[in-house]
C-alpha positions as CSV (number, residue, x, y, z in Angstrom):
1,M,73.9,115.5,95.7
2,T,73.6,116.7,99.3
3,E,75.2,114.8,102.1
4,T,71.8,114.2,103.7
5,F,70.4,112.7,100.5
6,A,73.5,110.5,100.0
7,A,73.3,109.3,103.6
8,S,69.6,108.5,103.4
9,R,70.1,106.8,100.0
10,E,72.9,104.6,101.5
11,A,70.7,103.7,104.5
12,Y,67.8,102.9,102.3
13,L,69.9,100.6,100.1
14,R,71.4,98.9,103.1
15,R,67.8,98.2,104.5
16,L,67.0,96.6,101.2
17,G,70.0,94.4,101.5
18,V,71.9,95.9,98.6
19,A,75.6,95.4,99.0
20,T,78.0,98.4,98.8
21,L,79.9,97.8,95.5
22,P,83.6,98.5,95.0
23,R,84.8,100.5,92.1
24,A,84.8,97.9,89.3
25,T,84.1,99.5,85.9
26,C,86.4,101.4,83.6
27,A,84.4,103.9,81.7
28,F,85.5,104.8,78.2
29,D,85.3,108.3,76.7
30,P,85.4,108.0,72.9
31,G,85.1,111.7,72.5
32,Y,82.0,112.7,74.3
33,D,81.5,116.4,75.1
34,L,82.8,117.7,78.4
35,G,79.3,118.0,80.0
36,T,78.4,114.4,79.3
37,V,81.7,113.1,80.8
38,Q,81.3,115.3,83.9
39,A,77.7,114.2,84.4
40,H,78.7,110.6,84.1
41,I,81.5,111.0,86.6
42,R,79.1,112.7,89.1
43,Q,76.5,110.0,88.6
44,S,78.7,106.9,88.6
45,G,82.2,107.9,89.7
46,H,81.9,106.0,92.9
47,L,81.7,102.8,90.7
48,M,84.5,103.6,88.4
49,S,87.9,102.0,88.7
50,G,89.1,104.3,85.9
51,L,88.2,106.6,83.0
52,K,89.9,105.7,79.8
53,I,90.2,108.7,77.5
54,S,90.5,107.7,73.8
55,M,93.9,108.6,72.3
56,A,92.2,110.5,69.5
57,C,90.5,112.6,72.2
58,W,93.6,113.8,73.9
59,Q,95.6,114.2,70.7
60,L,92.9,116.1,68.7
61,A,90.5,117.7,71.2
62,A,91.0,121.1,72.7
63,P,93.5,120.7,75.5
64,S,91.3,122.7,77.8
65,E,88.4,120.2,77.3
66,T,90.7,117.2,78.0
67,A,92.2,118.9,81.0
68,A,88.7,119.5,82.4
69,K,87.8,115.8,81.9
70,V,90.9,114.8,83.8
71,A,90.2,117.3,86.6
72,A,86.6,116.0,87.0
73,A,87.9,112.4,87.2
74,R,90.6,113.3,89.7
75,A,88.2,115.3,91.9
76,A,86.0,112.1,92.1
77,G,89.0,109.9,92.9
78,V,88.8,108.2,89.5
79,P,92.2,107.3,87.8
80,V,92.5,108.5,84.2
81,I,94.0,106.0,81.7
82,T,95.0,106.2,78.0
83,G,96.2,103.2,76.0
84,E,95.6,99.6,77.2
85,W,94.0,99.1,80.5
86,S,94.2,96.0,82.6
87,V,92.9,95.5,86.1
Protein backbone atom coordinates (compact mmCIF):
# COMPACT_ATOMS: atom_id res chain seq x y z
CA MET A 1 0.00 0.00 0.00
CA THR A 2 1.40 3.40 -0.91
CA GLU A 3 1.74 6.10 1.71
CA THR A 4 -0.61 8.34 -0.29
CA PHE A 5 -3.32 5.68 -0.38
CA ALA A 6 -2.88 4.91 3.33
CA ALA A 7 -3.11 8.59 4.24
CA SER A 8 -6.21 9.13 2.10
CA ARG A 9 -7.82 5.98 3.54
CA GLU A 10 -7.17 7.20 7.08
CA ALA A 11 -8.57 10.65 6.26
CA TYR A 12 -11.64 9.11 4.64
CA LEU A 13 -12.33 6.90 7.66
CA ARG A 14 -11.90 9.85 10.05
CA ARG A 15 -14.41 11.89 7.98
CA LEU A 16 -16.87 9.02 8.36
CA GLY A 17 -16.33 9.07 12.12
CA VAL A 18 -14.60 5.68 12.28
CA ALA A 19 -12.35 5.50 15.31
CA THR A 20 -8.73 4.44 14.98
CA LEU A 21 -8.58 1.02 16.59
CA PRO A 22 -5.74 -0.21 18.77
CA ARG A 23 -4.09 -3.56 18.15
CA ALA A 24 -6.52 -5.93 19.83
CA THR A 25 -6.59 -9.29 18.07
CA CYS A 26 -4.20 -12.19 18.31
CA ALA A 27 -4.18 -14.03 15.00
CA PHE A 28 -3.60 -17.78 15.06
CA ASP A 29 -1.54 -19.69 12.50
CA PRO A 30 -2.51 -23.38 12.64
CA GLY A 31 -0.13 -24.18 9.80
CA TYR A 32 -1.11 -21.95 6.92
CA ASP A 33 1.29 -21.55 4.03
CA LEU A 34 3.79 -18.70 4.20
CA GLY A 35 2.07 -16.59 1.54
CA THR A 36 -1.25 -16.66 3.38
CA VAL A 37 0.33 -15.60 6.68
CA GLN A 38 2.34 -12.82 5.02
CA ALA A 39 -0.75 -11.51 3.22
CA HIS A 40 -2.79 -11.56 6.43
CA ILE A 41 -0.09 -9.60 8.26
CA ARG A 42 0.12 -7.05 5.42
CA GLN A 43 -3.66 -6.65 5.43
CA SER A 44 -4.38 -6.65 9.16
CA GLY A 45 -1.07 -6.38 11.01
CA HIS A 46 -2.01 -2.92 12.27
CA LEU A 47 -4.85 -4.59 14.23
CA MET A 48 -2.84 -7.53 15.62
CA SER A 49 -1.63 -7.56 19.20
CA GLY A 50 0.16 -10.81 18.39
CA LEU A 51 0.55 -13.74 16.03
CA LYS A 52 0.33 -17.13 17.70
CA ILE A 53 2.16 -19.82 15.76
CA SER A 54 0.92 -23.33 16.51
CA MET A 55 3.50 -25.48 18.28
CA ALA A 56 3.08 -28.13 15.61
CA CYS A 57 4.05 -25.53 13.01
CA TRP A 58 7.36 -24.52 14.49
CA GLN A 59 8.23 -28.07 15.55
CA LEU A 60 7.39 -29.77 12.25
CA ALA A 61 7.44 -27.17 9.48
CA ALA A 62 10.52 -26.24 7.49
CA PRO A 63 12.53 -23.88 9.72
CA SER A 64 12.91 -21.42 6.85
CA GLU A 65 9.11 -21.10 6.53
CA THR A 66 8.65 -20.48 10.23
CA ALA A 67 11.52 -17.98 10.24
CA ALA A 68 9.92 -16.12 7.34
CA LYS A 69 6.59 -15.93 9.22
CA VAL A 70 8.37 -14.56 12.29
CA ALA A 71 10.27 -12.04 10.14
CA ALA A 72 7.04 -10.84 8.49
CA ALA A 73 5.39 -10.36 11.87
CA ARG A 74 8.38 -8.53 13.33
CA ALA A 75 8.59 -6.25 10.29
CA ALA A 76 4.97 -5.23 10.96
CA GLY A 77 5.59 -4.75 14.69
CA VAL A 78 3.49 -7.80 15.59
CA PRO A 79 4.78 -9.89 18.52
CA VAL A 80 5.04 -13.63 17.87
CA ILE A 81 3.77 -16.06 20.49
CA THR A 82 3.80 -19.79 20.98
CA GLY A 83 2.00 -21.61 23.77
CA GLU A 84 -0.63 -19.90 25.93
CA TRP A 85 -1.41 -16.26 25.21
CA SER A 86 -3.06 -13.86 27.62
CA VAL A 87 -3.47 -10.14 27.24
